[in-house]
C-alpha positions as CSV (number, residue, x, y, z in Angstrom):
1,X,0.1,0.0,0.0
2,X,1.2,3.4,-0.8
3,X,1.9,5.7,2.2
4,X,-0.3,8.6,2.5
5,X,1.7,12.0,2.2
6,X,-1.2,14.3,2.2
7,X,-1.1,15.6,6.1
8,X,-4.8,16.8,5.8
9,X,-5.9,13.5,4.4
10,X,-3.7,11.6,7.0
11,X,-5.5,13.5,9.7
12,X,-9.0,12.7,8.2
13,X,-7.9,8.9,8.1
14,X,-6.8,9.0,11.6
15,X,-10.2,10.8,12.9
16,X,-11.9,8.1,10.7
17,X,-9.9,5.3,12.5
18,X,-10.6,6.7,15.8
19,X,-14.5,6.9,15.2
20,X,-14.3,3.4,14.0
21,X,-12.4,1.9,17.1
22,X,-14.8,3.9,19.2
23,X,-18.0,2.4,17.7
24,X,-16.3,-1.1,17.7
25,X,-16.0,-0.7,21.1
26,X,-19.6,0.3,21.8
27,X,-20.7,-2.7,20.0
28,X,-18.5,-5.0,21.9
29,X,-19.7,-3.5,25.2
30,X,-23.4,-3.8,24.2
31,X,-22.8,-7.5,23.2
32,X,-21.0,-8.1,26.3
33,X,-23.7,-6.3,28.6
34,X,-26.6,-7.4,26.5
35,X,-29.2,-5.8,24.3
36,X,-30.0,-3.3,27.1
37,X,-26.6,-1.8,26.7
38,X,-26.2,-2.5,30.6
39,X,-22.8,-0.7,31.2
40,X,-23.4,2.1,28.6
41,X,-26.8,3.2,29.8
42,X,-28.5,3.9,26.4
43,X,-25.5,3.6,23.8
44,X,-27.1,0.4,22.6
45,X,-30.3,1.6,21.0
46,X,-33.0,0.6,18.5
47,X,-31.8,-0.8,15.4
48,X,-28.4,-2.0,17.1
49,X,-26.0,0.9,18.1
50,X,-25.9,4.6,17.8
51,X,-24.7,5.6,14.3
52,X,-21.3,7.2,14.4
53,X,-21.8,10.9,14.9
54,X,-19.7,13.2,12.8
55,X,-17.0,15.9,13.7
56,X,-18.5,18.4,16.4
57,X,-21.7,16.3,17.0
58,X,-19.4,13.4,18.5
59,X,-19.6,12.7,22.1
60,X,-17.5,14.8,24.4
61,X,-14.5,13.2,26.3
62,X,-16.6,12.1,29.1
63,X,-18.7,10.4,26.8
64,X,-16.0,9.0,24.8
65,X,-13.7,8.4,27.5
66,X,-12.9,4.6,26.6
67,X,-11.7,5.6,23.1
68,X,-8.0,4.8,22.4
69,X,-5.6,7.6,21.6
70,X,-2.5,8.1,19.5
71,X,0.7,8.3,21.5
72,X,1.6,11.8,22.6
73,X,-2.0,13.1,22.3
74,X,-2.7,16.0,24.5
75,X,-5.8,15.4,26.4
76,X,-7.0,19.0,26.0
77,X,-8.1,17.5,22.6
78,X,-10.6,15.2,24.0
79,X,-12.1,17.4,27.0
80,X,-13.6,20.9,27.0
81,X,-12.8,21.1,30.7
82,X,-9.0,21.0,30.0
83,X,-6.9,23.9,28.5
84,X,-3.4,24.6,27.3
85,X,-1.3,25.5,30.3
86,X,-0.4,29.1,30.8
87,X,3.4,29.2,30.9
88,X,3.5,31.5,34.0
89,X,1.8,28.8,36.1
90,X,3.7,25.9,37.4
91,X,2.5,22.5,37.1
92,X,2.1,20.8,40.5
93,X,4.2,17.6,40.8
94,X,2.2,15.0,42.6
95,X,3.9,14.0,46.0
96,X,4.8,10.2,46.3
97,X,2.4,9.2,48.8
98,X,3.4,7.7,52.1
99,X,1.5,4.6,52.2
100,X,1.1,2.0,55.0
101,X,1.3,-1.8,54.0
102,X,-1.8,-3.2,54.7
103,X,-1.7,-5.5,58.0
104,X,-4.4,-8.0,56.4
105,X,-3.3,-10.0,53.5
106,X,-4.3,-9.0,49.9
107,X,-7.9,-9.9,49.0
108,X,-8.1,-13.4,47.3
109,X,-9.5,-13.7,43.8
110,X,-12.8,-14.6,45.2
111,X,-13.0,-11.2,47.5
112,X,-11.8,-9.2,44.3
113,X,-14.7,-11.0,42.3
114,X,-17.2,-10.1,44.8
115,X,-16.1,-6.6,44.9
116,X,-15.8,-6.4,40.9
117,X,-19.5,-6.0,39.9
118,X,-20.4,-2.9,42.0
119,X,-17.0,-1.1,41.5
120,X,-17.1,-1.8,37.7
121,X,-20.8,-0.7,37.6
122,X,-19.8,2.8,39.2
123,X,-16.8,3.2,37.1
124,X,-18.7,2.6,34.0
125,X,-21.1,5.3,35.2
126,X,-18.2,7.8,35.9
127,X,-17.5,7.4,32.0
128,X,-20.8,8.4,31.2
129,X,-21.6,11.6,33.2
130,X,-24.6,12.3,30.9
131,X,-26.3,9.9,32.7
132,X,-25.3,10.7,36.4
133,X,-25.3,14.4,37.0
134,X,-22.7,17.0,37.8
135,X,-21.8,15.8,41.4
136,X,-22.0,11.9,41.0
137,X,-18.1,11.5,41.1
138,X,-17.8,13.4,44.4
139,X,-20.7,11.7,45.9
140,X,-19.7,8.0,45.1
141,X,-15.8,8.7,45.6
142,X,-16.0,11.1,48.4
143,X,-13.1,12.8,46.5
144,X,-12.5,15.7,44.1
145,X,-10.8,13.6,41.6
146,X,-12.2,13.5,38.0
147,X,-12.1,10.4,35.8
148,X,-10.3,11.5,32.7
149,X,-10.0,8.3,30.5
150,X,-10.4,4.7,31.0
151,X,-8.2,3.0,28.6
152,X,-9.7,-0.6,27.8
153,X,-6.6,-1.6,25.9
154,X,-4.3,-0.8,28.9
155,X,-6.8,-1.6,31.6
156,X,-6.1,1.7,33.1
157,X,-8.2,4.4,34.5
158,X,-6.7,8.0,34.6
159,X,-7.6,10.5,37.1
160,X,-7.0,14.2,37.7
161,X,-7.0,16.1,41.2
162,X,-6.8,19.7,42.2
163,X,-3.5,20.2,43.9
164,X,-5.3,21.6,47.0
165,X,-6.7,18.1,47.7
166,X,-5.1,15.5,49.9
167,X,-3.3,13.3,47.4
168,X,-2.6,10.3,49.5
169,X,-6.1,10.2,51.2
170,X,-7.7,10.4,47.6
171,X,-5.9,7.5,46.5
172,X,-6.8,5.6,49.5
173,X,-10.5,6.0,48.6
174,X,-10.0,5.3,44.9
175,X,-8.2,2.2,44.7
176,X,-7.8,-1.0,46.6
177,X,-3.8,-0.9,46.0
178,X,-2.6,2.6,46.4
179,X,1.0,1.3,46.0
180,X,0.4,0.5,42.2
181,X,-0.8,4.2,41.3
182,X,1.5,5.9,38.7
183,X,1.8,9.7,38.8
184,X,2.3,11.9,35.8
185,X,5.8,13.5,35.4
186,X,6.7,17.1,34.7
187,X,7.9,17.6,30.9
188,X,8.0,21.2,30.2
189,X,4.6,22.8,31.6
190,X,3.0,19.6,31.3
191,X,2.4,16.3,33.0
192,X,3.5,13.1,30.9
193,X,1.9,9.7,32.0
194,X,2.1,6.8,29.5
195,X,1.3,7.9,26.0
196,X,-0.6,11.0,27.3
197,X,0.2,14.6,28.2
198,X,-1.9,16.7,30.5
199,X,-1.8,20.4,30.6
200,X,-4.1,21.8,33.3
201,X,-1.9,24.0,36.0
202,X,-2.4,23.2,39.4
203,X,-3.7,19.6,39.1
204,X,-2.2,16.0,39.9
205,X,-2.5,13.5,36.9
206,X,-2.2,9.8,37.8
207,X,-3.5,6.4,36.6
208,X,-4.0,2.9,38.2
209,X,-5.4,-0.7,37.0
210,X,-9.1,0.1,36.4
211,X,-9.7,-3.3,38.3
212,X,-8.5,-2.0,41.4
213,X,-11.0,0.9,41.5
214,X,-13.2,0.6,44.5
215,X,-16.4,2.1,46.0
216,X,-18.0,1.9,49.4
217,X,-21.1,-0.4,48.9
218,X,-23.0,1.6,51.3
219,X,-22.5,4.9,49.3
220,X,-25.7,6.6,48.6
221,X,-26.3,9.2,45.8
222,X,-28.6,12.0,46.7
223,X,-30.7,14.2,44.4
224,X,-32.7,16.8,45.9
225,X,-36.0,18.2,44.0
226,X,-36.9,21.3,46.2
227,X,-37.0,19.5,49.6
228,X,-38.0,16.0,48.1
229,X,-34.7,13.9,48.0
230,X,-34.3,10.9,45.8
231,X,-31.8,8.5,47.3
232,X,-30.3,5.5,45.5
233,X,-27.2,3.3,46.8
234,X,-24.6,2.2,44.5
235,X,-25.8,-1.4,44.9
236,X,-29.0,-0.4,43.6
237,X,-27.5,1.6,40.6
238,X,-25.8,-1.6,39.9
239,X,-28.8,-3.7,40.0
240,X,-30.2,-1.4,37.4
241,X,-27.3,-1.8,35.2
242,X,-27.5,-5.5,35.4
243,X,-31.3,-5.3,34.4
244,X,-32.5,-6.9,37.8
245,X,-35.4,-4.5,38.4
246,X,-36.3,-3.4,34.9
247,X,-38.5,-5.4,32.4
248,X,-35.6,-5.6,29.8
249,X,-36.2,-7.5,26.7
250,X,-36.0,-6.4,22.9
251,X,-34.6,-3.1,21.9
252,X,-36.8,-2.3,19.2
253,X,-40.4,-2.9,17.8
254,X,-40.5,-3.6,14.0
255,X,-42.9,-1.4,12.3
256,X,-42.4,-2.2,8.9
257,X,-39.9,-1.7,6.0
258,X,-38.8,1.5,4.1
259,X,-37.5,2.0,0.7
260,X,-34.7,-0.6,0.1
261,X,-36.4,-3.1,2.6
262,X,-34.8,-1.1,5.4
263,X,-36.5,-1.7,8.7
264,X,-38.6,1.0,10.2
265,X,-38.3,0.7,14.2
266,X,-39.4,2.2,17.1
267,X,-37.2,2.1,20.4
268,X,-38.7,-0.4,22.9
269,X,-39.1,2.2,25.8
270,X,-40.9,-0.4,28.0
271,X,-37.7,-2.3,28.3
272,X,-36.3,0.4,30.6
273,X,-39.4,0.8,32.8
274,X,-38.8,-0.2,36.6
275,X,-40.8,-2.9,38.0
276,X,-42.7,-2.7,41.1
277,X,-40.6,-3.0,44.0
278,X,-37.7,-1.2,43.0
279,X,-36.2,-0.1,46.2
280,X,-35.2,3.7,45.5
281,X,-38.4,4.6,43.6
282,X,-40.5,3.1,46.2
283,X,-38.9,5.3,48.7
284,X,-39.5,8.3,46.6
285,X,-43.1,7.4,45.7
286,X,-43.8,6.9,49.5
287,X,-42.5,10.6,50.2
288,X,-44.4,11.9,47.3
289,X,-48.0,10.4,47.8
290,X,-48.2,10.6,51.8
291,X,-51.9,11.2,52.7
292,X,-53.4,10.2,49.3
293,X,-55.9,7.3,49.3
294,X,-57.2,7.1,45.5
295,X,-55.3,5.8,42.5
296,X,-56.4,9.2,40.7
297,X,-54.9,11.4,43.4
298,X,-51.6,9.3,43.4
299,X,-51.4,9.4,39.6
300,X,-52.0,12.9,39.3
301,X,-49.3,13.7,42.1
302,X,-46.8,11.7,40.5
303,X,-47.6,13.3,37.1
304,X,-47.0,16.7,39.0
305,X,-43.7,15.6,40.1
306,X,-42.5,14.7,36.7
307,X,-43.9,17.8,34.8
308,X,-42.6,20.4,37.5
309,X,-39.4,19.1,39.1
310,X,-37.7,17.6,36.1
311,X,-36.5,19.6,33.2
312,X,-37.0,18.8,29.7
313,X,-33.6,18.1,28.1
314,X,-33.3,19.4,24.6
315,X,-29.8,17.6,24.2
316,X,-31.3,14.1,24.8
317,X,-34.1,15.1,22.2
318,X,-31.8,16.3,19.6
319,X,-29.1,13.6,19.9
320,X,-28.2,11.8,16.7
321,X,-29.9,8.5,17.8
322,X,-32.5,7.7,20.6
323,X,-31.3,8.2,24.1
324,X,-32.9,6.2,26.4
325,X,-32.3,6.6,30.3
326,X,-33.4,4.2,33.2
327,X,-35.5,6.1,35.6
328,X,-32.7,6.4,38.1
329,X,-30.8,8.3,35.4
330,X,-33.5,10.6,34.7
331,X,-33.6,11.6,38.4
332,X,-29.9,11.7,38.8
333,X,-29.7,14.2,35.8
334,X,-32.7,15.8,37.0
335,X,-34.2,15.7,33.4
336,X,-34.5,14.2,30.0
337,X,-36.8,14.4,26.8
338,X,-40.1,12.7,26.4
339,X,-38.4,9.2,26.3
340,X,-36.9,9.6,29.7
341,X,-39.9,11.5,31.3
342,X,-42.2,8.6,29.9
343,X,-40.1,5.9,31.3
344,X,-39.9,7.6,34.6
345,X,-43.5,8.2,35.0
346,X,-44.2,4.7,34.0
347,X,-41.8,3.3,36.4
348,X,-43.4,5.6,39.5
349,X,-46.9,4.3,38.4
350,X,-45.6,0.8,38.8
351,X,-44.6,1.3,42.4
352,X,-48.1,2.3,43.3
353,X,-49.8,-0.3,41.1
354,X,-51.6,1.8,39.0
355,X,-52.4,0.4,35.3
356,X,-51.1,2.3,32.4
357,X,-49.9,2.1,28.6
358,X,-47.1,3.8,26.8
359,X,-48.2,5.2,23.6
360,X,-45.9,6.0,20.5
361,X,-46.1,8.2,17.6
362,X,-43.4,8.8,15.0
363,X,-41.7,11.3,17.1
364,X,-43.2,11.1,20.5
365,X,-43.7,8.8,23.3
366,X,-46.3,9.5,26.3
367,X,-48.2,7.6,28.9
368,X,-52.1,6.7,29.4
369,X,-53.0,6.1,32.8
370,X,-56.2,4.2,34.0
371,X,-58.6,5.6,36.3
372,X,-62.1,7.5,36.9
373,X,-60.8,11.0,35.6
374,X,-62.8,13.8,33.9
375,X,-62.8,13.6,30.0
376,X,-63.0,17.2,29.5
377,X,-60.1,17.2,27.0
378,X,-61.2,14.2,25.0
379,X,-57.8,12.5,25.6
380,X,-58.9,9.1,26.6
381,X,-59.8,5.7,25.1
382,X,-61.4,2.5,26.2
383,X,-59.7,-1.1,26.4
384,X,-62.4,-3.4,27.2
385,X,-64.3,-1.9,30.2
386,X,-61.3,0.4,31.4
387,X,-60.6,4.0,30.4
388,X,-56.9,5.3,29.9
389,X,-56.4,8.8,29.8
390,X,-53.4,10.8,28.6
391,X,-50.8,11.9,31.2
392,X,-48.4,13.9,29.1
393,X,-45.1,14.2,30.8
394,X,-43.8,17.0,29.0
395,X,-46.2,19.6,29.6
396,X,-45.7,21.5,33.0
397,X,-48.8,21.3,35.2
398,X,-50.6,19.0,32.9
399,X,-54.0,17.7,34.5
400,X,-55.3,14.3,33.6
401,X,-58.6,14.5,31.8
402,X,-58.5,18.3,31.8
403,X,-55.7,20.0,30.1
404,X,-56.5,20.8,26.6
405,X,-53.4,20.5,24.3
406,X,-52.9,22.4,21.0
407,X,-50.6,20.9,18.3
408,X,-48.0,22.8,16.2
409,X,-50.8,23.9,13.7
410,X,-52.8,25.4,16.6
411,X,-55.2,22.8,16.5
412,X,-56.6,20.7,19.4
413,X,-54.3,17.7,20.2
414,X,-55.8,14.2,19.5
415,X,-55.0,10.7,20.1
416,X,-55.1,9.9,16.3
417,X,-51.6,10.8,16.3
418,X,-50.4,7.5,18.4
419,X,-49.8,4.3,16.4
420,X,-48.7,2.0,19.0
421,X,-49.5,1.2,22.3
422,X,-47.6,-1.1,25.1
423,X,-47.7,-2.5,28.5
424,X,-44.2,-3.2,29.5
425,X,-43.4,-6.9,29.6
426,X,-46.1,-7.6,27.3
427,X,-46.6,-7.6,23.4
428,X,-47.0,-4.1,21.7
429,X,-50.0,-3.5,19.4
430,X,-51.0,-0.8,16.8
431,X,-54.4,0.7,17.2
432,X,-56.1,-1.7,14.8
433,X,-55.2,-4.5,17.6
434,X,-52.3,-6.1,15.5
435,X,-49.4,-7.3,17.4
436,X,-46.3,-5.3,16.8
437,X,-43.1,-7.7,16.5
438,X,-39.9,-7.0,18.1
439,X,-36.4,-6.9,16.7
440,X,-33.1,-7.6,18.3
441,X,-34.2,-10.7,20.3
442,X,-31.6,-13.8,20.0
């Protein structure tokens, strides 16, 4: 093969290779953790995987943290939070920590295996801040450290830390074996560690084997909603990633075929809905529904929480592929688009045993809830002897049975825009009663 001499072409080829390597990694993880994309929290999506975004629309470093990098690549190219070092500011050389050899023997293989699923789940979440919120790292590690990269080829996790933090104490909280930590060495006004150069003045830069990352099983992640607190333990988060408390199942519904026999699919939102008995949601629902007695009161109160305390996330809505968040992730990030909000509301209804259906249109998903509500707005339908009313999760202050919606053409919103309905864990149907097949099941 003739070597490429044009530098611009070589750069384009390098970028293309990086994108291909990243998406191959995503595919590998989707297969490894199942069709739910367990450890990638939504990167495995309808139709298989997210199509590789182009140039500026690619995920940020925190979203692409596992992508391999070329040697001598300055990390500022991969993170908007990093910037070139100012020559006048000195680079902090990390001190060599004073370490005490553990009095107890190192953990056996069995002990390490028992810790790995929980620590691995948290580490995977650290690589995906879009699904965890701004202070997740500090809450789960108890430190000011920031995960900058997880290199799967090396099996290493790279962290940075402000110079005013206690370096030795931080290492003791992050890794089971602090003696294995490697610190960046000063090279000019940057720190060099392995194949990476780090240029943020006043920060430490270090790495250790990702398998040694540790987390306290009793750690609780807390998110406040104007006095109502959602709390979830890291063990409960790991259960979410392993699909222990969600309906799971196929990723996509097969709606037909377009030109060229290309499948037309709809993401299976029901797969991400939490089942009744999910501990963190049960605790939240108990707080939200205290003093309420009827299903209609509870359904409205839960909807009020979703529409008034969570934000509509336009980044989720405008992503290049469907972004599906679990209910815990919607709560930790305090928002989502119609997909995440509908998944959360359905999950809350599950905890109080209120029947509902997810309803899908070409570009929207919502929830129909069973109950004895007014039908002033006409947004209701019957299934047998039961009546289901629209509970629109993207409209602030929506009142079930009462709120009249106006569409983009300034006409009253009607239910005929919806094409499929689904009860999670059961087959989906179109509005003619025909079963909608699923894709992606093996």
